[in-house]
Structures are given as C-alpha cells and as structure tokens.
N, C-alpha and C positions, 0 to 999 in steps of 0.2 A: 185609604190605602190599608191593605190587610197587614196583619202582624208580620207575616213572613216577608212582605215586600219592604218593610222599613229597614233602612240600612244607613248607618251613620259612619263616616270614614274614621279611621284611626288617626289620632293626632300626628302631625309631622314630628320628625325626630327633634327638630330645633325648638319645638314648642314645649318640650319637656326639659326643663333646666335642672340639672343635678337631681334627678328623681330618685326616690327610695325604691327598694325592691317592691314594696307594697304598692306604690303609686304606678309602677309599670304594669303590674298584674291587674290593678284596678282599671286601668285604661282598656285592657283586653276584655274584662268583664263588662264594662260599660258598653262597648261596641256590640258585643254578643247579646247583651240584654236588649239593647235597642233593636236588634235584628230579630228578636223573638225567639232566640235559642233557649229552650227550656232549662237546660243544665249549663247555663252560661258560666257560672263559677267553676264548675268541674272541668268543662271543656277548655276554658281559659287557662286553668292550671296546667292541664296536660300540654297545651301548646307552649306555655311559659317554660315549663321544666324541660321541654325538648329544645328550646331556643337559647336558654341561658344555663350556665354550669352551676346548678344548685339543686339540692334535693329538699324534701319537705322539712326535715329537721333543721337544716341550716337556714332555710327561709324563715321559719318561725323565730329563730334566734336573731336573724339580721334584717328582718323585713322593714324595719323603720330606719335602717341605715342607708345613706346614699349609695347607689350602685357605682362601682368603679367605672370611670368614664370609658375606658377601653372595652370593658365588658359590655357596657350599654351600647356603644357604637357598633360593636361586632354583632351583638344578638338582636338589637332592635329591628333592623330591616327584615330579618327572617321572621321574627315574632309578629310584626305588623302585617307581613304578607300572609302568614298563616291565619291570623285573626280575620283578615279581609275575606279569605277563602271560606272560612267557617261561617262568617256572617252572610255569605251568599248561598248558604245551605249545602255546601260540599261537606260530605260526612267527615267527621273527625278522623275516622280510620283511613280514609283515602288521603287525607293531608299527612298523617303520620306514616301511612303505608303499611300498617299492620294491625292485627287484632288478636288478643289472647283468647285461646279456646282450649279447655281441658289442660290448662297449665302450659300450653305450647303457644309459641308466637307464630302466627300465620301472616304472610304477606298478602295484601289484598289491593285490588284496584277496581276500576269501573266494569271489568269483565266478569266479576264474580259477586255473589252475595256476600255480605259481611257476616262472618260467623257470629251466631247469637247464643247467649247462655241457654235459651230454651232448648236448643239442639243438643246440648250436653246430656240431656235426659236420655236421648236415644243411645248415645255412646255408652253411658253408664249402664243402661239395661243390657246391652250386648255383653259388656265386660262382666256383668253379674251372672248372666244366664249361660255364658259360653266360656267356661274355664279351660277347655281343651285347646291348647296352643297349636294343635295340628289342623284346626279348622280352616277351611277355604272360604273366604268372605268376598262378596261383591258389593261395592258401593255404587249404586246407580244414580246419576245426576250429581256427580261429586263436586262440581264447582271449584272452590279453592282447595279441595282435598281434605277439609277439616275433619270430616267423619272418618273417611278411610284411613288417613294418616294417623289420627288419634288411636284408632283400633290397632294399626300396625305397630305403632311405637309403644303404646301403653299395654296393649294386650299381647304383644309379641307373637302374633299369629303367624303360622308358617307362610300363608299366602293371602295377600289382600289385593284385589283388583278394583280399580276406580275408573268409572266410565262417564263420559259426558259428550254431548253433541257439539259443544263449542270448543274449537281449537284454541281460542283465546283463553278460555277458562282452563283448559288442560295445560297451557303453558304456565299459567300461574300455579297450578297444582304441581307441575313438574319442578318448578323452582322451590316450592315448599318441601317437596319430597327430598330434593338434594340437600336441603338444609337440615331437615328433621329426621329423615329415615336413614340416609347414608352416614350421617355423622352422629352416631349414638355412642355412649360411653364404652360399651362392651364390644364394639365392632372392631374386628381384627383385619378384615378385608372387605372391600366394597367395589362394586362395578355398576356402570350404567350403560345400557345398550338401547339404541334406537333401531327401528326397522324401516328403512326407506322403501318407497314404493307401495306401502300400505297406508290405510288411514292412520293418522297420528297414533303411534304406539311406542311407549317407552317402558323398559323393564329394568328395575333396580333390584340388585341382589346384595345382601350383606351376609357375612359370616360372623357370627357373634359368639363370644365365649372368652375364657381366660387365655386360650392359645389357639393357634390355627388347627392343631391336630384334633381337638375336641369341639371345634366350633359348630354351632347349628346354623343351618341355612334358612334365611327368611327372604321373602320376595314381595315387592310392591310393583304392580303394573298399572300403567295408565293407558287407556284405550279410547280413541274417538269412536263413538257409536251412537246412532240414533236409537236410544233405548237398547233393545237386544239385537239390533240388526247385524252386529259384528260378532255375536255369540251364537255358535252353532250347537255343539253337543256339550259344552261346558256345564257342569253342575256344581253347586256350592252348598256348603253347610248353612250359610247365613247370607241373606240378601238384605241390605239396608238401603233406604232412600229418603231423601228430603226433596221431593219433587215440587215443581211449581203448583201451588194450590190456592192461590188467591183468585176469586171470581173476576173475570175480565172487567166487569163494571165497577169493581172496587179498587182496581189498581190506580185509577186517577184520583181517588180519594186519599191515597196514602200521603204521608209526609213527603215534602219535596226532596229530602235527603234520599228517600227510597225510590220514589217514582221517577226522579230525574237523573239519579246517579247510580242506581243498581240496575242490572240487565233485566229488561222486561221478560226476556226468554226464560229467566229463572224464577219469575214471579207469577206469570199469567197461567192459571190453570183452566182456562176456557170459561164458558158461561157460568157453570155451576161450581167451578173449582175442582171437579172430580175427574177430569179427563185422564190424567196420568195415573190415578189410582185404578181406574177401570183396566187400563193396559197392564199395569203392574200386577194386579190381582190375577189376571189371566196368564200373563207371560212368565211370572216368577215360578209357577208350578212346573214349567218345562225345564227350569234351570236349577231346581232344588234337589238335593239328595233326599232319600227317604228320611223323614223326621226333621227335615230342614226347617229353618225359621225365617220369617220376614219381620222387619221392623220398619215402619213408616212414620215419619214425622207428619203431623196433621195440623190443620187450623183448629182452634179451640172449639169450634162449633161443628166439626166434621166427623166426630167419633162414631156416631150412629150410622152415618152414610158409608163410611169406609169399613166399619165392622160388617155391615150388610153385604157389601161387595165381596169381602173375603169369604163370608159364609156361603154366598151363592156359588163361589168357585170351589167350595169343598174344604177350606182350611178349618182347622180345629184349634181348640185352646186359645181362642181369640180374647185378648185382653187390652184394655185401655189404661194407659199410664199417664199420670198427671205430672206436670213440671213443678218446679219449686214454688211458684205462686199459687199452685192448686188448680191450674187449668189443664184440660185434656190436651196432651201433646204428642203421644206416641200410641200407635196401635201395633200390637205384635201378635203373631199367630204361627202355627205349626202346620207343615204340609206332610200328609201321610198318603201314600198311594192307596187308591180305593179299588 
C-alpha cells in the first residue's frame, strides 16, 4: 500500500475520556501522519484551531489541562470530520474554504486553483513597476481572482478586468470581489451590476475617498471569455496571466491534492506546457497600449522557452524574475509598436 493510500480512522468520541487539549490535537496529528500528510502537525493545528475556541497562546498555556466536556463534545465531531477529509487528501484550503494571498483572504473550492505564495511574485512585480493608478489592467485566466483583486485592492488601479473561460471559477471570483473590492475601508459608495444575455459579465464600481464629493472611481470587471474571444478593441496598460502551464504528461504525477481536487482546466498546458504562452504572446500585442507590459507566471524550467516566444513576437525588455526560494517564476516584457 502506498503512503498516500494509508488511512487510519480518527478515534471515536467515546474512546477519548476527559482528554487534554494536547491529546485531542495529537489524535489529529496521528491520523494525518498515518495518511502520509507531509505537514501533519501544521495541518492538524489549523483544523484544530478552526474547530475549537482556542488560539496558539492559550493552547500553550492550557494544553495539558483537560478540555471542558461541553467544548469537547461540541468541537470534536467537526474536528474529526475535518481530519478525515484531510487524511483522504482533500486540500486543507478546501476544507477551511479559504487561502491567504497578499495579505487578503480568498475563498476557494474545487473550481479554482488554490492561490500560492509563488504567484505573489507576479503581483509584487506589477505593483513595483506600475505606480500609475490610472493604469488599465487585464488579468487573463483569473481563477479565484487572486491576482486581479490583489492588484485592484492593493494597487488601487482605476480599472482592473479579470477574465476566465470557466463560469464556476468566475462565480468564485465574483464572491471574492464582493468581499474584498466592494468593502474597503475608504469606500463611500459601491455598486454591482450584471449584464444578462451576455457571457457571464459582472461590473463592480466603488467610489473611494474621505467623502462622496471628492471620491475617486475604481472599477473591477469579471468577464467570461475563452482567452481574448470577448475582447475586441480593448487595450490595456498591463496584461497579467497565470495560465495552465504543466505539461499534460506531468499532471498525473502531481500530488493527489492537486491532480484530484484542483481543476485540470487550470493545470494542463498541453504536451509541452507552452500552449497558452504561444497564444498569449501573439494575442497580447493586439490588446496592449503603446509601451504596455505583460507579466506571465511560469514553471521554474520554462523561462527560456517563454522568453523566446516573446522575443519572436517582438516584445522588448524581457526579464525573468525569481520567486522567494530563488526559482524562475515570472517573465515580464514591454510591447512597443514597430
């Protein structure tokens, strides 16, 4: 039996007699460790702290004290259920329903990729390179909306458009937008508008400032589009994308949390993993303003190939940016009319 197939059930509630806080947590760690979860201790803690009313400080103080019976009986069924799900390789983020990215909490489910820290490199590059808040930005293959919304909220850009072919993913992104974009500290007015009869399209507008008279208008749009199929003459200052880039043959080799629970549509980049970069390199030219920029997340071994695709299409100032662990993670370039 392989490591990922081993699964030992959580002890029944009645088998734990007057347990301490530590003993309850240890039971979760035991089950996850038996199931081959690499970060069993950390994952068990997250599930534990979401199931019982305690934080890390109070746990360290009280961990060897017996848990109050009412607290145990109320929290144990939920904790045991969550541990069983994680032991079956359902991602922690799907169980908890959210993932932090750029300091913001994004709701996630099986219809979107879980935001990863590596992708923060792309957002940070755009924020650093593009201080002009009047910039128009397009996030292609938005998924949960983590890139586009982070730019809209943190960069406070005038207009950010996020597109995806998946309606299910866009519904997740729309929920995140209503939580993160519409409800900002300085927003004095907000509205959300849908456009029936068209491919899924949502337009969120906020007026932000100290008062209504001097408020600035910012917009976040969601558009269902098969890449650029729903974009005609629109042009942008910046186009960002984290497209599917894993070679088809490698998808089945991924961890079960990824290959079984994240959408293949957002993972599979065709035989060589470069299918979407070829399209993006060609099509982004038609939708960039003079001097516009592109930012693509890449697999750590794809920098040379993506750089060459951009060079062939006439982009200049092509650069490769490494992520925090030192791996190639982003390729960025500038488009100038020739």
